[in-house]
C-alpha positions as CSV (number, residue, x, y, z in Angstrom):
1,M,-31.7,18.9,32.2
2,N,-35.3,18.1,31.2
3,V,-36.7,14.6,30.3
4,H,-36.7,15.2,26.6
5,T,-33.0,16.5,26.7
6,T,-32.0,13.5,28.7
7,A,-33.5,11.0,26.4
8,T,-31.8,12.9,23.4
9,V,-28.4,12.7,25.1
10,T,-28.9,9.1,26.1
11,S,-30.0,8.3,22.5
12,A,-26.9,10.0,21.1
13,R,-24.5,8.1,23.4
14,T,-26.1,4.9,22.5
15,A,-25.5,5.5,18.9
16,D,-22.0,6.7,19.4
17,A,-21.4,3.2,21.2
18,L,-22.5,1.3,18.1
19,P,-19.9,-0.3,15.8
20,A,-19.6,1.3,12.4
21,L,-20.1,-2.2,10.9
22,E,-21.2,-5.4,12.6
23,I,-21.4,-8.9,11.0
24,A,-22.8,-11.6,13.1
25,G,-23.3,-15.4,12.0
26,V,-23.2,-14.8,8.2
27,S,-22.9,-17.9,5.9
28,H,-23.2,-17.9,2.1
29,S,-23.1,-20.5,-0.6
30,F,-23.2,-20.8,-4.3
31,G,-25.2,-23.8,-5.0
32,D,-23.8,-26.5,-2.9
33,N,-20.5,-24.8,-2.5
34,P,-20.2,-23.0,0.8
35,V,-18.1,-19.8,0.6
36,L,-18.8,-18.1,3.9
37,R,-19.2,-20.0,7.1
38,E,-20.7,-18.3,10.3
39,V,-18.6,-15.2,9.7
40,S,-18.8,-12.6,12.5
41,L,-16.8,-9.4,12.9
42,S,-16.9,-5.9,14.1
43,V,-15.5,-2.7,12.7
44,P,-15.4,0.1,15.4
45,R,-15.7,3.7,14.6
46,G,-12.5,5.4,13.9
47,A,-10.6,1.9,13.3
48,M,-8.8,0.5,10.4
49,V,-9.7,-3.3,10.2
50,V,-7.8,-5.3,7.7
51,L,-9.6,-8.2,6.4
52,L,-6.7,-10.5,5.5
53,G,-6.9,-13.7,3.4
54,L,-5.8,-15.5,0.3
55,N,-7.5,-15.1,-3.0
56,G,-10.6,-17.3,-2.9
57,A,-11.0,-16.9,1.0
58,G,-14.3,-15.1,0.8
59,K,-13.5,-11.4,1.1
60,S,-15.2,-10.3,-2.1
61,T,-18.3,-12.4,-1.5
62,L,-18.6,-10.9,2.0
63,F,-18.2,-7.3,0.5
64,A,-21.0,-8.3,-1.9
65,L,-23.3,-9.2,0.9
66,I,-22.4,-6.1,2.8
67,T,-23.5,-3.9,-0.1
68,R,-26.6,-6.0,-0.9
69,L,-25.2,-7.1,-4.4
70,Y,-26.1,-10.5,-2.9
71,D,-28.7,-11.2,-0.2
72,N,-27.6,-12.7,3.1
73,V,-30.1,-15.2,4.1
74,S,-28.4,-16.2,7.4
75,G,-27.1,-14.0,10.2
76,T,-27.1,-10.1,10.3
77,I,-25.1,-7.2,8.9
78,K,-25.7,-3.8,10.4
79,I,-24.3,-0.4,9.6
80,L,-24.4,1.9,12.7
81,G,-27.2,-0.5,14.0
82,E,-29.2,-0.4,10.9
83,D,-29.9,-3.9,9.3
84,V,-29.0,-3.9,5.7
85,R,-31.8,-6.5,4.9
86,R,-34.5,-4.8,7.0
87,R,-33.6,-1.1,6.1
88,P,-31.3,-1.3,3.2
89,T,-31.8,2.3,2.1
90,V,-30.9,3.9,5.4
91,A,-28.0,1.5,6.1
92,L,-26.4,1.8,2.7
93,Q,-26.5,5.6,2.8
94,R,-23.8,5.4,5.5
95,L,-21.5,3.2,3.3
96,G,-18.9,4.2,1.0
97,V,-17.3,1.5,-1.2
98,V,-14.2,1.2,-3.3
99,F,-14.4,-2.1,-5.3
100,Q,-11.4,-3.8,-6.9
101,S,-12.6,-3.3,-10.5
102,R,-12.1,0.4,-11.6
103,T,-15.4,2.1,-12.4
104,L,-14.6,5.7,-13.4
105,D,-15.4,6.8,-16.9
106,P,-12.1,7.6,-18.6
107,D,-13.5,10.1,-21.1
108,L,-15.0,12.5,-18.4
109,S,-13.0,14.8,-16.0
110,V,-12.4,14.0,-12.4
111,T,-15.1,16.5,-11.4
112,Q,-17.4,15.2,-13.9
113,N,-17.0,11.7,-12.8
114,L,-17.6,12.9,-9.1
115,T,-20.6,15.2,-9.7
116,Y,-22.3,12.3,-11.6
117,H,-22.0,10.2,-8.7
118,A,-23.2,12.8,-6.3
119,A,-26.4,13.2,-8.3
120,L,-27.1,9.6,-7.8
121,H,-27.1,10.5,-4.2
122,G,-29.7,13.4,-4.8
123,L,-27.2,16.1,-4.3
124,S,-27.8,19.4,-6.1
125,G,-25.3,20.6,-8.7
126,R,-23.8,23.3,-6.4
127,E,-23.6,20.9,-3.5
128,A,-22.2,18.2,-5.6
129,R,-19.5,20.6,-6.9
130,A,-18.7,21.8,-3.4
131,R,-18.3,18.3,-1.9
132,A,-16.2,17.1,-5.0
133,A,-13.8,19.8,-4.5
134,A,-13.7,19.1,-0.7
135,S,-13.2,15.2,-1.4
136,L,-10.5,15.8,-4.1
137,A,-8.6,18.1,-1.4
138,V,-8.7,15.2,1.1
139,V,-7.1,12.7,-1.3
140,G,-4.5,15.4,-2.4
141,L,-5.9,15.8,-6.0
142,A,-7.4,19.3,-6.0
143,D,-5.2,20.2,-8.9
144,K,-6.5,17.2,-11.0
145,A,-10.3,18.4,-10.9
146,T,-10.3,19.1,-14.5
147,A,-8.1,16.4,-15.8
148,R,-9.6,13.6,-17.9
149,V,-9.4,10.2,-15.9
150,R,-7.5,8.6,-18.8
151,T,-4.6,10.8,-18.0
152,L,-4.2,9.9,-14.4
153,S,-1.9,7.3,-13.1
154,G,-3.4,4.2,-11.5
155,G,-2.8,5.5,-8.0
156,Q,-4.5,8.9,-8.8
157,A,-7.5,7.0,-10.3
158,R,-7.9,5.0,-7.1
159,R,-7.6,8.1,-5.1
160,V,-10.4,9.6,-7.2
161,E,-12.5,6.7,-6.3
162,I,-11.8,7.1,-2.8
163,A,-12.9,10.9,-3.1
164,R,-16.0,9.7,-4.9
165,S,-16.8,7.2,-1.8
166,L,-16.8,10.2,0.4
167,L,-19.2,12.5,-1.3
168,H,-22.2,11.4,0.6
169,R,-20.4,11.6,3.8
170,P,-20.5,7.8,4.9
171,N,-19.6,6.4,8.2
172,V,-18.1,3.2,6.9
173,L,-15.6,2.7,4.1
174,L,-15.2,-0.6,2.3
175,L,-12.2,-1.1,0.1
176,D,-11.7,-4.4,-1.7
177,E,-8.1,-5.0,-2.9
178,A,-7.9,-1.4,-3.6
179,T,-4.2,-1.4,-4.1
180,V,-4.0,-4.1,-6.8
181,G,-1.8,-3.1,-9.8
182,L,-0.2,0.0,-7.9
183,D,3.5,0.6,-7.4
184,I,4.7,0.7,-3.9
185,G,4.8,4.6,-3.6
186,S,1.0,4.6,-4.7
187,R,0.1,1.9,-2.5
188,E,1.6,3.8,0.6
189,T,-0.2,6.9,-0.5
190,V,-3.6,5.2,-0.7
191,L,-3.0,3.5,2.6
192,G,-1.9,6.5,4.3
193,I,-5.1,8.5,3.1
194,V,-7.4,5.7,4.3
195,R,-5.7,5.4,7.8
196,K,-5.9,9.2,8.1
197,L,-9.6,9.2,7.3
198,A,-10.1,6.6,10.0
199,A,-8.2,8.6,12.6
200,D,-9.1,12.1,11.7
201,E,-12.7,11.6,10.5
202,G,-13.9,8.7,12.7
203,L,-14.8,6.5,9.9
204,G,-14.9,2.8,10.4
205,V,-12.8,1.2,7.6
206,L,-12.8,-2.5,6.5
207,W,-9.9,-3.1,4.1
208,A,-9.7,-6.4,2.3
209,T,-6.3,-7.5,1.1
210,H,-4.1,-10.5,0.4
211,L,-1.1,-8.5,0.9
212,I,0.7,-9.0,4.3
213,D,2.7,-5.7,4.0
214,E,-0.5,-3.8,4.1
215,V,-1.3,-4.7,7.8
216,A,0.3,-2.0,10.2
217,T,1.0,-2.7,14.0
218,G,-1.8,-0.2,14.9
219,D,-4.5,-1.9,12.8
220,L,-7.0,-4.4,13.7
221,V,-6.9,-7.7,11.8
222,V,-9.4,-10.2,10.8
223,V,-8.0,-13.4,9.1
224,L,-10.4,-15.1,6.7
225,H,-9.5,-18.5,5.4
226,K,-11.6,-20.8,3.5
227,G,-14.7,-18.9,4.4
228,R,-14.1,-19.0,8.1
229,V,-13.0,-16.2,10.6
230,M,-9.7,-17.7,12.2
231,F,-8.6,-14.6,14.2
232,S,-10.1,-11.3,15.0
233,G,-8.0,-8.8,17.1
234,S,-5.0,-6.6,17.3
235,V,-1.8,-7.3,15.6
236,P,0.3,-7.8,18.9
237,D,-2.6,-10.3,20.0
238,F,-2.2,-11.9,16.8
239,L,1.4,-12.6,17.1
240,A,1.2,-13.5,20.8
241,K,-1.7,-16.2,20.0
242,T,0.4,-17.8,17.5
243,G,3.7,-17.5,19.2
244,T,5.2,-15.9,16.2
245,D,7.2,-12.7,15.4
246,T,5.9,-12.0,11.9
247,M,2.4,-11.6,10.4
248,S,3.4,-14.2,7.6
249,D,4.3,-16.8,10.2
250,A,1.1,-16.0,12.3
251,F,-1.0,-16.3,9.3
252,R,0.5,-19.7,8.5
253,V,0.1,-20.9,12.1
254,I,-3.5,-19.7,12.4
255,T,-4.8,-21.3,9.4
256,G,-2.9,-24.5,9.9
257,T,-1.5,-24.5,6.4
258,E,1.8,-23.7,4.7
259,A,0.0,-21.1,2.7
260,K,1.2,-17.6,3.2
261,V,-0.2,-14.3,2.3
262,E,1.8,-12.6,-0.5
263,P,4.2,-10.0,0.3
264,A,4.0,-6.8,-1.7
265,R,6.5,-6.6,-4.5
């Protein structure tokens, strides 16, 4: 193996070791109101990380900082090692996002919504259509390609948004309260799709929720409470640290309050 090949392999291995998403020491305030306080967390490749917190904990603000809707003036946010402040274009190209608010055009077909979004990423018409078809297959909606969005159920529309987030082949997925308003069956379908993407495609997933039932034993969990990270690690470690048997009780103990994250209905 020559020097050039050795350097290339070493560089590839170094890149593979980088977290999908790494946040270190990030704080943010609105005027005199601090919303995030020294937040640090890491999302490994191929992992489902559940960002668990009550409404108002700062989850959406953190997502706004990651996606550059807001500017972080303290700490660092890196996507596969690329700083979102210093190299925003490169960093954000590696990011797929599903926000809580629905953003599909209801009067366009599913494919039209996807190809329009693909064009924003500079994909040609042929490539956009091919990727749209592939993404819809991933989320189990290949048969809905020509359907108008307004004819879809809430769960189907959310799956289209996940398909849209995959068009540019990101390395990291952010999903903010992605199952709000969905029935139990649709919630389970969406969660299953996202966990499979993490496991099969090696995507790093940061899933923000206030619903305790959306945490699975194999997930990593980050508890955000009043803008602070109270715990980061595996579910078994979370239960062991708090000396509890349930996630709801563990949340209560770790935050030092009687507040409990809401169970799904």
